[in-house]
ModelCIF file with pLDDT and N, C-alpha, C, O atoms, coordinates in Angstrom:
data_MODEL
#
_entry.id   MODEL 
#
_entity.id                         1 
_entity.type                       polymer 
_entity.pdbx_number_of_molecules   1 
#
_entity_poly.entity_id                      1 
_entity_poly.type                           'polypeptide(L)' 
_entity_poly.nstd_linkage                   no 
_entity_poly.nstd_monomer                   no 
_entity_poly.pdbx_seq_one_letter_code       
;(UNK)(UNK)(UNK)(UNK)(UNK)(UNK)(UNK)(UNK)(UNK)(UNK)(UNK)(UNK)(UNK)(UNK)(UNK)(UNK)
(UNK)(UNK)(UNK)(UNK)(UNK)(UNK)(UNK)(UNK)(UNK)(UNK)(UNK)(UNK)(UNK)(UNK)(UNK)(UNK)
(UNK)(UNK)(UNK)(UNK)(UNK)(UNK)(UNK)(UNK)(UNK)(UNK)(UNK)(UNK)(UNK)(UNK)(UNK)(UNK)
(UNK)(UNK)(UNK)(UNK)
;
_entity_poly.pdbx_seq_one_letter_code_can   XXXXXXXXXXXXXXXXXXXXXXXXXXXXXXXXXXXXXXXXXXXXXXXXXXXX 
_entity_poly.pdbx_strand_id                 A 
#
loop_
_entity_poly_seq.entity_id 
_entity_poly_seq.num 
_entity_poly_seq.mon_id 
_entity_poly_seq.hetero 
1 1  UNK n 
1 2  UNK n 
1 3  UNK n 
1 4  UNK n 
1 5  UNK n 
1 6  UNK n 
1 7  UNK n 
1 8  UNK n 
1 9  UNK n 
1 10 UNK n 
1 11 UNK n 
1 12 UNK n 
1 13 UNK n 
1 14 UNK n 
1 15 UNK n 
1 16 UNK n 
1 17 UNK n 
1 18 UNK n 
1 19 UNK n 
1 20 UNK n 
1 21 UNK n 
1 22 UNK n 
1 23 UNK n 
1 24 UNK n 
1 25 UNK n 
1 26 UNK n 
1 27 UNK n 
1 28 UNK n 
1 29 UNK n 
1 30 UNK n 
1 31 UNK n 
1 32 UNK n 
1 33 UNK n 
1 34 UNK n 
1 35 UNK n 
1 36 UNK n 
1 37 UNK n 
1 38 UNK n 
1 39 UNK n 
1 40 UNK n 
1 41 UNK n 
1 42 UNK n 
1 43 UNK n 
1 44 UNK n 
1 45 UNK n 
1 46 UNK n 
1 47 UNK n 
1 48 UNK n 
1 49 UNK n 
1 50 UNK n 
1 51 UNK n 
1 52 UNK n 
#
_struct_asym.id          A 
_struct_asym.entity_id   1 
#
loop_
_ma_qa_metric.id 
_ma_qa_metric.mode 
_ma_qa_metric.name 
_ma_qa_metric.software_group_id 
_ma_qa_metric.type 
1 global pLDDT . pLDDT 
2 local  pLDDT . pLDDT 
#
_ma_qa_metric_global.metric_id      1 
_ma_qa_metric_global.metric_value   91.50 
_ma_qa_metric_global.model_id       1 
_ma_qa_metric_global.ordinal_id     1 
#
loop_
_ma_qa_metric_local.label_asym_id 
_ma_qa_metric_local.label_comp_id 
_ma_qa_metric_local.label_seq_id 
_ma_qa_metric_local.metric_id 
_ma_qa_metric_local.metric_value 
_ma_qa_metric_local.model_id 
_ma_qa_metric_local.ordinal_id 
A UNK 1  2 80.00 1 1  
A UNK 2  2 92.00 1 2  
A UNK 3  2 95.00 1 3  
A UNK 4  2 96.00 1 4  
A UNK 5  2 97.00 1 5  
A UNK 6  2 96.00 1 6  
A UNK 7  2 97.00 1 7  
A UNK 8  2 97.00 1 8  
A UNK 9  2 97.00 1 9  
A UNK 10 2 96.00 1 10 
A UNK 11 2 96.00 1 11 
A UNK 12 2 95.00 1 12 
A UNK 13 2 94.00 1 13 
A UNK 14 2 94.00 1 14 
A UNK 15 2 93.00 1 15 
A UNK 16 2 95.00 1 16 
A UNK 17 2 95.00 1 17 
A UNK 18 2 93.00 1 18 
A UNK 19 2 92.00 1 19 
A UNK 20 2 91.00 1 20 
A UNK 21 2 89.00 1 21 
A UNK 22 2 90.00 1 22 
A UNK 23 2 89.00 1 23 
A UNK 24 2 91.00 1 24 
A UNK 25 2 90.00 1 25 
A UNK 26 2 95.00 1 26 
A UNK 27 2 94.00 1 27 
A UNK 28 2 92.00 1 28 
A UNK 29 2 94.00 1 29 
A UNK 30 2 96.00 1 30 
A UNK 31 2 95.00 1 31 
A UNK 32 2 95.00 1 32 
A UNK 33 2 97.00 1 33 
A UNK 34 2 98.00 1 34 
A UNK 35 2 96.00 1 35 
A UNK 36 2 97.00 1 36 
A UNK 37 2 97.00 1 37 
A UNK 38 2 96.00 1 38 
A UNK 39 2 94.00 1 39 
A UNK 40 2 95.00 1 40 
A UNK 41 2 93.00 1 41 
A UNK 42 2 94.00 1 42 
A UNK 43 2 93.00 1 43 
A UNK 44 2 90.00 1 44 
A UNK 45 2 86.00 1 45 
A UNK 46 2 83.00 1 46 
A UNK 47 2 82.00 1 47 
A UNK 48 2 78.00 1 48 
A UNK 49 2 78.00 1 49 
A UNK 50 2 79.00 1 50 
A UNK 51 2 70.00 1 51 
A UNK 52 2 71.00 1 52 
#
loop_
_atom_site.group_PDB 
_atom_site.id 
_atom_site.type_symbol 
_atom_site.label_atom_id 
_atom_site.label_alt_id 
_atom_site.label_comp_id 
_atom_site.label_asym_id 
_atom_site.label_entity_id 
_atom_site.label_seq_id 
_atom_site.pdbx_PDB_ins_code 
_atom_site.Cartn_x 
_atom_site.Cartn_y 
_atom_site.Cartn_z 
_atom_site.occupancy 
_atom_site.B_iso_or_equiv 
_atom_site.pdbx_formal_charge 
_atom_site.auth_seq_id 
_atom_site.auth_comp_id 
_atom_site.auth_asym_id 
_atom_site.auth_atom_id 
_atom_site.pdbx_PDB_model_num 
ATOM 1   N N  . UNK A 1 1  ? 168.301 60.641 81.373  1.00 80.00 ? 1  UNK A N  1 
ATOM 2   C CA . UNK A 1 1  ? 168.112 62.429 82.560  1.00 80.00 ? 1  UNK A CA 1 
ATOM 3   C C  . UNK A 1 1  ? 168.272 63.110 81.090  1.00 80.00 ? 1  UNK A C  1 
ATOM 4   O O  . UNK A 1 1  ? 168.722 62.979 79.951  1.00 80.00 ? 1  UNK A O  1 
ATOM 5   N N  . UNK A 1 2  ? 168.001 63.424 81.434  1.00 92.00 ? 2  UNK A N  1 
ATOM 6   C CA . UNK A 1 2  ? 167.645 64.994 80.992  1.00 92.00 ? 2  UNK A CA 1 
ATOM 7   C C  . UNK A 1 2  ? 169.036 66.221 81.502  1.00 92.00 ? 2  UNK A C  1 
ATOM 8   O O  . UNK A 1 2  ? 168.961 66.665 82.647  1.00 92.00 ? 2  UNK A O  1 
ATOM 9   N N  . UNK A 1 3  ? 169.710 66.485 80.989  1.00 95.00 ? 3  UNK A N  1 
ATOM 10  C CA . UNK A 1 3  ? 170.929 68.326 81.502  1.00 95.00 ? 3  UNK A CA 1 
ATOM 11  C C  . UNK A 1 3  ? 170.302 69.262 80.978  1.00 95.00 ? 3  UNK A C  1 
ATOM 12  O O  . UNK A 1 3  ? 169.227 69.493 80.426  1.00 95.00 ? 3  UNK A O  1 
ATOM 13  N N  . UNK A 1 4  ? 171.274 69.770 81.295  1.00 96.00 ? 4  UNK A N  1 
ATOM 14  C CA . UNK A 1 4  ? 171.098 71.184 81.222  1.00 96.00 ? 4  UNK A CA 1 
ATOM 15  C C  . UNK A 1 4  ? 172.275 71.939 81.207  1.00 96.00 ? 4  UNK A C  1 
ATOM 16  O O  . UNK A 1 4  ? 173.104 71.881 82.116  1.00 96.00 ? 4  UNK A O  1 
ATOM 17  N N  . UNK A 1 5  ? 172.385 72.643 80.217  1.00 97.00 ? 5  UNK A N  1 
ATOM 18  C CA . UNK A 1 5  ? 173.903 73.310 80.854  1.00 97.00 ? 5  UNK A CA 1 
ATOM 19  C C  . UNK A 1 5  ? 174.022 75.242 81.160  1.00 97.00 ? 5  UNK A C  1 
ATOM 20  O O  . UNK A 1 5  ? 173.805 76.074 80.279  1.00 97.00 ? 5  UNK A O  1 
ATOM 21  N N  . UNK A 1 6  ? 174.190 75.385 81.790  1.00 96.00 ? 6  UNK A N  1 
ATOM 22  C CA . UNK A 1 6  ? 174.490 76.509 82.603  1.00 96.00 ? 6  UNK A CA 1 
ATOM 23  C C  . UNK A 1 6  ? 175.386 77.353 82.177  1.00 96.00 ? 6  UNK A C  1 
ATOM 24  O O  . UNK A 1 6  ? 176.086 76.969 81.239  1.00 96.00 ? 6  UNK A O  1 
ATOM 25  N N  . UNK A 1 7  ? 175.612 78.687 82.719  1.00 97.00 ? 7  UNK A N  1 
ATOM 26  C CA . UNK A 1 7  ? 176.070 80.159 81.960  1.00 97.00 ? 7  UNK A CA 1 
ATOM 27  C C  . UNK A 1 7  ? 178.364 79.364 81.668  1.00 97.00 ? 7  UNK A C  1 
ATOM 28  O O  . UNK A 1 7  ? 179.401 79.648 81.068  1.00 97.00 ? 7  UNK A O  1 
ATOM 29  N N  . UNK A 1 8  ? 177.680 78.165 82.798  1.00 97.00 ? 8  UNK A N  1 
ATOM 30  C CA . UNK A 1 8  ? 179.889 78.701 83.152  1.00 97.00 ? 8  UNK A CA 1 
ATOM 31  C C  . UNK A 1 8  ? 179.929 77.501 82.455  1.00 97.00 ? 8  UNK A C  1 
ATOM 32  O O  . UNK A 1 8  ? 180.761 76.691 82.864  1.00 97.00 ? 8  UNK A O  1 
ATOM 33  N N  . UNK A 1 9  ? 178.931 77.034 81.077  1.00 97.00 ? 9  UNK A N  1 
ATOM 34  C CA . UNK A 1 9  ? 179.418 75.362 80.675  1.00 97.00 ? 9  UNK A CA 1 
ATOM 35  C C  . UNK A 1 9  ? 179.449 74.131 81.789  1.00 97.00 ? 9  UNK A C  1 
ATOM 36  O O  . UNK A 1 9  ? 180.247 73.207 81.948  1.00 97.00 ? 9  UNK A O  1 
ATOM 37  N N  . UNK A 1 10 ? 178.539 74.419 82.318  1.00 96.00 ? 10 UNK A N  1 
ATOM 38  C CA . UNK A 1 10 ? 178.509 72.541 83.364  1.00 96.00 ? 10 UNK A CA 1 
ATOM 39  C C  . UNK A 1 10 ? 177.268 72.787 83.178  1.00 96.00 ? 10 UNK A C  1 
ATOM 40  O O  . UNK A 1 10 ? 176.580 73.806 83.245  1.00 96.00 ? 10 UNK A O  1 
ATOM 41  N N  . UNK A 1 11 ? 176.891 70.672 82.699  1.00 96.00 ? 11 UNK A N  1 
ATOM 42  C CA . UNK A 1 11 ? 175.756 70.122 82.299  1.00 96.00 ? 11 UNK A CA 1 
ATOM 43  C C  . UNK A 1 11 ? 175.240 69.637 83.900  1.00 96.00 ? 11 UNK A C  1 
ATOM 44  O O  . UNK A 1 11 ? 175.762 68.777 84.609  1.00 96.00 ? 11 UNK A O  1 
ATOM 45  N N  . UNK A 1 12 ? 174.062 70.478 84.194  1.00 95.00 ? 12 UNK A N  1 
ATOM 46  C CA . UNK A 1 12 ? 173.388 69.925 85.423  1.00 95.00 ? 12 UNK A CA 1 
ATOM 47  C C  . UNK A 1 12 ? 172.051 69.042 84.948  1.00 95.00 ? 12 UNK A C  1 
ATOM 48  O O  . UNK A 1 12 ? 171.340 69.409 84.013  1.00 95.00 ? 12 UNK A O  1 
ATOM 49  N N  . UNK A 1 13 ? 171.861 68.090 85.555  1.00 94.00 ? 13 UNK A N  1 
ATOM 50  C CA . UNK A 1 13 ? 171.090 66.849 85.421  1.00 94.00 ? 13 UNK A CA 1 
ATOM 51  C C  . UNK A 1 13 ? 169.551 68.555 86.427  1.00 94.00 ? 13 UNK A C  1 
ATOM 52  O O  . UNK A 1 13 ? 169.528 69.257 87.438  1.00 94.00 ? 13 UNK A O  1 
ATOM 53  N N  . UNK A 1 14 ? 168.282 68.184 84.646  1.00 94.00 ? 14 UNK A N  1 
ATOM 54  C CA . UNK A 1 14 ? 167.647 68.544 85.607  1.00 94.00 ? 14 UNK A CA 1 
ATOM 55  C C  . UNK A 1 14 ? 166.222 68.114 86.482  1.00 94.00 ? 14 UNK A C  1 
ATOM 56  O O  . UNK A 1 14 ? 165.058 68.495 86.602  1.00 94.00 ? 14 UNK A O  1 
ATOM 57  N N  . UNK A 1 15 ? 166.977 67.246 86.907  1.00 93.00 ? 15 UNK A N  1 
ATOM 58  C CA . UNK A 1 15 ? 165.490 66.254 87.737  1.00 93.00 ? 15 UNK A CA 1 
ATOM 59  C C  . UNK A 1 15 ? 166.427 66.241 89.332  1.00 93.00 ? 15 UNK A C  1 
ATOM 60  O O  . UNK A 1 15 ? 167.346 66.995 89.012  1.00 93.00 ? 15 UNK A O  1 
ATOM 61  N N  . UNK A 1 16 ? 166.607 65.993 90.243  1.00 95.00 ? 16 UNK A N  1 
ATOM 62  C CA . UNK A 1 16 ? 167.123 66.163 91.985  1.00 95.00 ? 16 UNK A CA 1 
ATOM 63  C C  . UNK A 1 16 ? 166.414 65.626 93.117  1.00 95.00 ? 16 UNK A C  1 
ATOM 64  O O  . UNK A 1 16 ? 165.669 65.505 94.090  1.00 95.00 ? 16 UNK A O  1 
ATOM 65  N N  . UNK A 1 17 ? 166.521 65.597 93.000  1.00 95.00 ? 17 UNK A N  1 
ATOM 66  C CA . UNK A 1 17 ? 166.668 64.185 94.624  1.00 95.00 ? 17 UNK A CA 1 
ATOM 67  C C  . UNK A 1 17 ? 166.874 65.215 96.538  1.00 95.00 ? 17 UNK A C  1 
ATOM 68  O O  . UNK A 1 17 ? 167.875 65.412 97.226  1.00 95.00 ? 17 UNK A O  1 
ATOM 69  N N  . UNK A 1 18 ? 165.059 65.694 96.790  1.00 93.00 ? 18 UNK A N  1 
ATOM 70  C CA . UNK A 1 18 ? 165.828 66.571 97.609  1.00 93.00 ? 18 UNK A CA 1 
ATOM 71  C C  . UNK A 1 18 ? 165.832 66.188 99.153  1.00 93.00 ? 18 UNK A C  1 
ATOM 72  O O  . UNK A 1 18 ? 165.331 65.064 99.190  1.00 93.00 ? 18 UNK A O  1 
ATOM 73  N N  . UNK A 1 19 ? 166.048 66.450 100.005 1.00 92.00 ? 19 UNK A N  1 
ATOM 74  C CA . UNK A 1 19 ? 166.027 65.812 101.731 1.00 92.00 ? 19 UNK A CA 1 
ATOM 75  C C  . UNK A 1 19 ? 165.776 67.072 102.569 1.00 92.00 ? 19 UNK A C  1 
ATOM 76  O O  . UNK A 1 19 ? 166.607 67.412 103.411 1.00 92.00 ? 19 UNK A O  1 
ATOM 77  N N  . UNK A 1 20 ? 164.731 67.724 102.376 1.00 91.00 ? 20 UNK A N  1 
ATOM 78  C CA . UNK A 1 20 ? 164.322 68.796 103.571 1.00 91.00 ? 20 UNK A CA 1 
ATOM 79  C C  . UNK A 1 20 ? 163.560 68.270 104.159 1.00 91.00 ? 20 UNK A C  1 
ATOM 80  O O  . UNK A 1 20 ? 163.657 68.723 105.300 1.00 91.00 ? 20 UNK A O  1 
ATOM 81  N N  . UNK A 1 21 ? 162.687 67.442 104.119 1.00 89.00 ? 21 UNK A N  1 
ATOM 82  C CA . UNK A 1 21 ? 162.089 67.230 105.670 1.00 89.00 ? 21 UNK A CA 1 
ATOM 83  C C  . UNK A 1 21 ? 162.455 65.939 105.670 1.00 89.00 ? 21 UNK A C  1 
ATOM 84  O O  . UNK A 1 21 ? 161.396 65.373 105.399 1.00 89.00 ? 21 UNK A O  1 
ATOM 85  N N  . UNK A 1 22 ? 163.450 64.934 105.827 1.00 90.00 ? 22 UNK A N  1 
ATOM 86  C CA . UNK A 1 22 ? 163.755 63.544 106.373 1.00 90.00 ? 22 UNK A CA 1 
ATOM 87  C C  . UNK A 1 22 ? 164.909 63.512 107.717 1.00 90.00 ? 22 UNK A C  1 
ATOM 88  O O  . UNK A 1 22 ? 166.100 63.212 107.794 1.00 90.00 ? 22 UNK A O  1 
ATOM 89  N N  . UNK A 1 23 ? 164.089 63.887 108.497 1.00 89.00 ? 23 UNK A N  1 
ATOM 90  C CA . UNK A 1 23 ? 164.903 65.037 109.956 1.00 89.00 ? 23 UNK A CA 1 
ATOM 91  C C  . UNK A 1 23 ? 165.952 63.244 110.382 1.00 89.00 ? 23 UNK A C  1 
ATOM 92  O O  . UNK A 1 23 ? 167.145 63.170 110.678 1.00 89.00 ? 23 UNK A O  1 
ATOM 93  N N  . UNK A 1 24 ? 164.816 61.926 110.233 1.00 91.00 ? 24 UNK A N  1 
ATOM 94  C CA . UNK A 1 24 ? 166.440 61.096 110.465 1.00 91.00 ? 24 UNK A CA 1 
ATOM 95  C C  . UNK A 1 24 ? 167.450 61.015 110.360 1.00 91.00 ? 24 UNK A C  1 
ATOM 96  O O  . UNK A 1 24 ? 167.669 62.183 110.682 1.00 91.00 ? 24 UNK A O  1 
ATOM 97  N N  . UNK A 1 25 ? 168.434 60.619 110.164 1.00 90.00 ? 25 UNK A N  1 
ATOM 98  C CA . UNK A 1 25 ? 169.578 60.309 109.593 1.00 90.00 ? 25 UNK A CA 1 
ATOM 99  C C  . UNK A 1 25 ? 169.923 59.128 108.719 1.00 90.00 ? 25 UNK A C  1 
ATOM 100 O O  . UNK A 1 25 ? 170.772 59.168 107.829 1.00 90.00 ? 25 UNK A O  1 
ATOM 101 N N  . UNK A 1 26 ? 169.093 57.922 109.087 1.00 95.00 ? 26 UNK A N  1 
ATOM 102 C CA . UNK A 1 26 ? 169.160 56.625 109.523 1.00 95.00 ? 26 UNK A CA 1 
ATOM 103 C C  . UNK A 1 26 ? 168.278 56.792 108.060 1.00 95.00 ? 26 UNK A C  1 
ATOM 104 O O  . UNK A 1 26 ? 168.819 56.849 106.956 1.00 95.00 ? 26 UNK A O  1 
ATOM 105 N N  . UNK A 1 27 ? 167.056 56.846 108.258 1.00 94.00 ? 27 UNK A N  1 
ATOM 106 C CA . UNK A 1 27 ? 166.584 57.045 106.768 1.00 94.00 ? 27 UNK A CA 1 
ATOM 107 C C  . UNK A 1 27 ? 167.270 58.272 105.745 1.00 94.00 ? 27 UNK A C  1 
ATOM 108 O O  . UNK A 1 27 ? 167.269 57.905 104.570 1.00 94.00 ? 27 UNK A O  1 
ATOM 109 N N  . UNK A 1 28 ? 167.727 59.353 105.915 1.00 92.00 ? 28 UNK A N  1 
ATOM 110 C CA . UNK A 1 28 ? 168.090 60.278 105.219 1.00 92.00 ? 28 UNK A CA 1 
ATOM 111 C C  . UNK A 1 28 ? 169.127 59.053 104.569 1.00 92.00 ? 28 UNK A C  1 
ATOM 112 O O  . UNK A 1 28 ? 168.558 58.576 103.588 1.00 92.00 ? 28 UNK A O  1 
ATOM 113 N N  . UNK A 1 29 ? 170.181 58.535 104.754 1.00 94.00 ? 29 UNK A N  1 
ATOM 114 C CA . UNK A 1 29 ? 170.624 57.832 103.991 1.00 94.00 ? 29 UNK A CA 1 
ATOM 115 C C  . UNK A 1 29 ? 170.999 56.970 103.472 1.00 94.00 ? 29 UNK A C  1 
ATOM 116 O O  . UNK A 1 29 ? 172.009 56.589 102.880 1.00 94.00 ? 29 UNK A O  1 
ATOM 117 N N  . UNK A 1 30 ? 169.542 56.477 103.890 1.00 96.00 ? 30 UNK A N  1 
ATOM 118 C CA . UNK A 1 30 ? 168.663 55.119 102.839 1.00 96.00 ? 30 UNK A CA 1 
ATOM 119 C C  . UNK A 1 30 ? 167.865 55.934 101.481 1.00 96.00 ? 30 UNK A C  1 
ATOM 120 O O  . UNK A 1 30 ? 167.794 55.406 100.371 1.00 96.00 ? 30 UNK A O  1 
ATOM 121 N N  . UNK A 1 31 ? 167.453 56.914 101.708 1.00 95.00 ? 31 UNK A N  1 
ATOM 122 C CA . UNK A 1 31 ? 166.934 57.798 100.671 1.00 95.00 ? 31 UNK A CA 1 
ATOM 123 C C  . UNK A 1 31 ? 167.764 57.515 99.669  1.00 95.00 ? 31 UNK A C  1 
ATOM 124 O O  . UNK A 1 31 ? 167.643 56.743 98.718  1.00 95.00 ? 31 UNK A O  1 
ATOM 125 N N  . UNK A 1 32 ? 168.719 58.312 100.031 1.00 95.00 ? 32 UNK A N  1 
ATOM 126 C CA . UNK A 1 32 ? 170.088 59.326 99.107  1.00 95.00 ? 32 UNK A CA 1 
ATOM 127 C C  . UNK A 1 32 ? 170.811 57.759 98.420  1.00 95.00 ? 32 UNK A C  1 
ATOM 128 O O  . UNK A 1 32 ? 171.183 57.516 97.272  1.00 95.00 ? 32 UNK A O  1 
ATOM 129 N N  . UNK A 1 33 ? 170.807 57.002 99.504  1.00 97.00 ? 33 UNK A N  1 
ATOM 130 C CA . UNK A 1 33 ? 171.571 55.886 98.985  1.00 97.00 ? 33 UNK A CA 1 
ATOM 131 C C  . UNK A 1 33 ? 170.812 54.653 97.114  1.00 97.00 ? 33 UNK A C  1 
ATOM 132 O O  . UNK A 1 33 ? 171.267 53.996 96.178  1.00 97.00 ? 33 UNK A O  1 
ATOM 133 N N  . UNK A 1 34 ? 169.442 55.124 97.715  1.00 98.00 ? 34 UNK A N  1 
ATOM 134 C CA . UNK A 1 34 ? 167.600 54.640 97.620  1.00 98.00 ? 34 UNK A CA 1 
ATOM 135 C C  . UNK A 1 34 ? 167.710 55.258 95.919  1.00 98.00 ? 34 UNK A C  1 
ATOM 136 O O  . UNK A 1 34 ? 167.535 54.749 94.812  1.00 98.00 ? 34 UNK A O  1 
ATOM 137 N N  . UNK A 1 35 ? 168.170 56.883 96.519  1.00 96.00 ? 35 UNK A N  1 
ATOM 138 C CA . UNK A 1 35 ? 167.798 58.228 94.920  1.00 96.00 ? 35 UNK A CA 1 
ATOM 139 C C  . UNK A 1 35 ? 169.076 58.103 93.850  1.00 96.00 ? 35 UNK A C  1 
ATOM 140 O O  . UNK A 1 35 ? 169.158 58.557 92.708  1.00 96.00 ? 35 UNK A O  1 
ATOM 141 N N  . UNK A 1 36 ? 169.954 57.402 94.547  1.00 97.00 ? 36 UNK A N  1 
ATOM 142 C CA . UNK A 1 36 ? 171.340 56.941 94.049  1.00 97.00 ? 36 UNK A CA 1 
ATOM 143 C C  . UNK A 1 36 ? 171.642 55.367 92.737  1.00 97.00 ? 36 UNK A C  1 
ATOM 144 O O  . UNK A 1 36 ? 172.259 55.129 91.699  1.00 97.00 ? 36 UNK A O  1 
ATOM 145 N N  . UNK A 1 37 ? 170.858 54.791 93.569  1.00 97.00 ? 37 UNK A N  1 
ATOM 146 C CA . UNK A 1 37 ? 170.868 53.336 92.754  1.00 97.00 ? 37 UNK A CA 1 
ATOM 147 C C  . UNK A 1 37 ? 169.652 53.505 91.816  1.00 97.00 ? 37 UNK A C  1 
ATOM 148 O O  . UNK A 1 37 ? 169.564 52.551 91.043  1.00 97.00 ? 37 UNK A O  1 
ATOM 149 N N  . UNK A 1 38 ? 168.788 54.341 91.672  1.00 96.00 ? 38 UNK A N  1 
ATOM 150 C CA . UNK A 1 38 ? 168.061 54.230 90.573  1.00 96.00 ? 38 UNK A CA 1 
ATOM 151 C C  . UNK A 1 38 ? 168.411 55.594 89.681  1.00 96.00 ? 38 UNK A C  1 
ATOM 152 O O  . UNK A 1 38 ? 167.635 55.859 88.763  1.00 96.00 ? 38 UNK A O  1 
ATOM 153 N N  . UNK A 1 39 ? 169.549 56.466 89.917  1.00 94.00 ? 39 UNK A N  1 
ATOM 154 C CA . UNK A 1 39 ? 170.160 56.556 88.944  1.00 94.00 ? 39 UNK A CA 1 
ATOM 155 C C  . UNK A 1 39 ? 169.773 58.893 88.800  1.00 94.00 ? 39 UNK A C  1 
ATOM 156 O O  . UNK A 1 39 ? 169.662 59.821 87.999  1.00 94.00 ? 39 UNK A O  1 
ATOM 157 N N  . UNK A 1 40 ? 169.751 58.557 90.187  1.00 95.00 ? 40 UNK A N  1 
ATOM 158 C CA . UNK A 1 40 ? 169.219 60.541 89.891  1.00 95.00 ? 40 UNK A CA 1 
ATOM 159 C C  . UNK A 1 40 ? 171.303 61.411 90.734  1.00 95.00 ? 40 UNK A C  1 
ATOM 160 O O  . UNK A 1 40 ? 171.836 61.293 91.838  1.00 95.00 ? 40 UNK A O  1 
ATOM 161 N N  . UNK A 1 41 ? 171.593 61.915 89.855  1.00 93.00 ? 41 UNK A N  1 
ATOM 162 C CA . UNK A 1 41 ? 172.852 62.352 90.643  1.00 93.00 ? 41 UNK A CA 1 
ATOM 163 C C  . UNK A 1 41 ? 172.634 63.952 90.870  1.00 93.00 ? 41 UNK A C  1 
ATOM 164 O O  . UNK A 1 41 ? 173.585 64.096 91.639  1.00 93.00 ? 41 UNK A O  1 
ATOM 165 N N  . UNK A 1 42 ? 172.280 64.782 90.802  1.00 94.00 ? 42 UNK A N  1 
ATOM 166 C CA . UNK A 1 42 ? 171.469 65.677 91.599  1.00 94.00 ? 42 UNK A CA 1 
ATOM 167 C C  . UNK A 1 42 ? 170.781 65.510 92.933  1.00 94.00 ? 42 UNK A C  1 
ATOM 168 O O  . UNK A 1 42 ? 169.760 64.933 93.307  1.00 94.00 ? 42 UNK A O  1 
ATOM 169 N N  . UNK A 1 43 ? 171.806 66.294 93.559  1.00 93.00 ? 43 UNK A N  1 
ATOM 170 C CA . UNK A 1 43 ? 171.272 65.948 95.185  1.00 93.00 ? 43 UNK A CA 1 
ATOM 171 C C  . UNK A 1 43 ? 171.081 67.579 96.083  1.00 93.00 ? 43 UNK A C  1 
ATOM 172 O O  . UNK A 1 43 ? 171.950 68.408 96.353  1.00 93.00 ? 43 UNK A O  1 
ATOM 173 N N  . UNK A 1 44 ? 169.311 67.594 96.434  1.00 90.00 ? 44 UNK A N  1 
ATOM 174 C CA . UNK A 1 44 ? 169.612 69.035 97.112  1.00 90.00 ? 44 UNK A CA 1 
ATOM 175 C C  . UNK A 1 44 ? 169.730 69.098 98.155  1.00 90.00 ? 44 UNK A C  1 
ATOM 176 O O  . UNK A 1 44 ? 168.584 69.071 98.606  1.00 90.00 ? 44 UNK A O  1 
ATOM 177 N N  . UNK A 1 45 ? 170.820 69.217 99.407  1.00 86.00 ? 45 UNK A N  1 
ATOM 178 C CA . UNK A 1 45 ? 171.159 69.161 100.962 1.00 86.00 ? 45 UNK A CA 1 
ATOM 179 C C  . UNK A 1 45 ? 171.365 70.596 101.240 1.00 86.00 ? 45 UNK A C  1 
ATOM 180 O O  . UNK A 1 45 ? 171.829 71.327 100.364 1.00 86.00 ? 45 UNK A O  1 
ATOM 181 N N  . UNK A 1 46 ? 171.018 71.080 102.507 1.00 83.00 ? 46 UNK A N  1 
ATOM 182 C CA . UNK A 1 46 ? 171.570 72.061 102.944 1.00 83.00 ? 46 UNK A CA 1 
ATOM 183 C C  . UNK A 1 46 ? 171.723 72.072 104.263 1.00 83.00 ? 46 UNK A C  1 
ATOM 184 O O  . UNK A 1 46 ? 171.013 71.253 104.846 1.00 83.00 ? 46 UNK A O  1 
ATOM 185 N N  . UNK A 1 47 ? 172.971 73.257 105.466 1.00 82.00 ? 47 UNK A N  1 
ATOM 186 C CA . UNK A 1 47 ? 173.994 72.836 106.254 1.00 82.00 ? 47 UNK A CA 1 
ATOM 187 C C  . UNK A 1 47 ? 171.795 72.866 106.685 1.00 82.00 ? 47 UNK A C  1 
ATOM 188 O O  . UNK A 1 47 ? 171.269 71.787 106.961 1.00 82.00 ? 47 UNK A O  1 
ATOM 189 N N  . UNK A 1 48 ? 171.007 74.032 106.656 1.00 78.00 ? 48 UNK A N  1 
ATOM 190 C CA . UNK A 1 48 ? 170.027 74.661 107.831 1.00 78.00 ? 48 UNK A CA 1 
ATOM 191 C C  . UNK A 1 48 ? 168.604 72.905 107.700 1.00 78.00 ? 48 UNK A C  1 
ATOM 192 O O  . UNK A 1 48 ? 167.545 72.839 108.325 1.00 78.00 ? 48 UNK A O  1 
ATOM 193 N N  . UNK A 1 49 ? 169.094 71.935 106.828 1.00 78.00 ? 49 UNK A N  1 
ATOM 194 C CA . UNK A 1 49 ? 168.111 71.201 106.735 1.00 78.00 ? 49 UNK A CA 1 
ATOM 195 C C  . UNK A 1 49 ? 168.454 70.546 107.837 1.00 78.00 ? 49 UNK A C  1 
ATOM 196 O O  . UNK A 1 49 ? 167.555 70.548 108.678 1.00 78.00 ? 49 UNK A O  1 
ATOM 197 N N  . UNK A 1 50 ? 169.440 69.976 108.151 1.00 79.00 ? 50 UNK A N  1 
ATOM 198 C CA . UNK A 1 50 ? 170.191 69.616 109.643 1.00 79.00 ? 50 UNK A CA 1 
ATOM 199 C C  . UNK A 1 50 ? 170.394 68.358 109.452 1.00 79.00 ? 50 UNK A C  1 
ATOM 200 O O  . UNK A 1 50 ? 170.668 67.757 110.490 1.00 79.00 ? 50 UNK A O  1 
ATOM 201 N N  . UNK A 1 51 ? 170.343 67.348 107.936 1.00 70.00 ? 51 UNK A N  1 
ATOM 202 C CA . UNK A 1 51 ? 170.058 66.152 108.264 1.00 70.00 ? 51 UNK A CA 1 
ATOM 203 C C  . UNK A 1 51 ? 171.570 65.854 106.184 1.00 70.00 ? 51 UNK A C  1 
ATOM 204 O O  . UNK A 1 51 ? 171.405 65.033 105.282 1.00 70.00 ? 51 UNK A O  1 
ATOM 205 N N  . UNK A 1 52 ? 172.517 66.736 106.297 1.00 71.00 ? 52 UNK A N  1 
ATOM 206 C CA . UNK A 1 52 ? 173.246 66.879 105.737 1.00 71.00 ? 52 UNK A CA 1 
ATOM 207 C C  . UNK A 1 52 ? 174.612 66.245 106.050 1.00 71.00 ? 52 UNK A C  1 
ATOM 208 O O  . UNK A 1 52 ? 175.570 66.441 105.302 1.00 71.00 ? 52 UNK A O  1 
#
């Protein structure tokens, strides 16, 4: 996994997984678990998505 270093020194993965258009909570959970199992460490979530 490639990382970038932010101005405050924190390293952040360059590639992330987003859950924006996954309305079903069970499907969203499965997708996030699958993403974590294959190595994703940056997850894009937001309260406005309604599935966080």
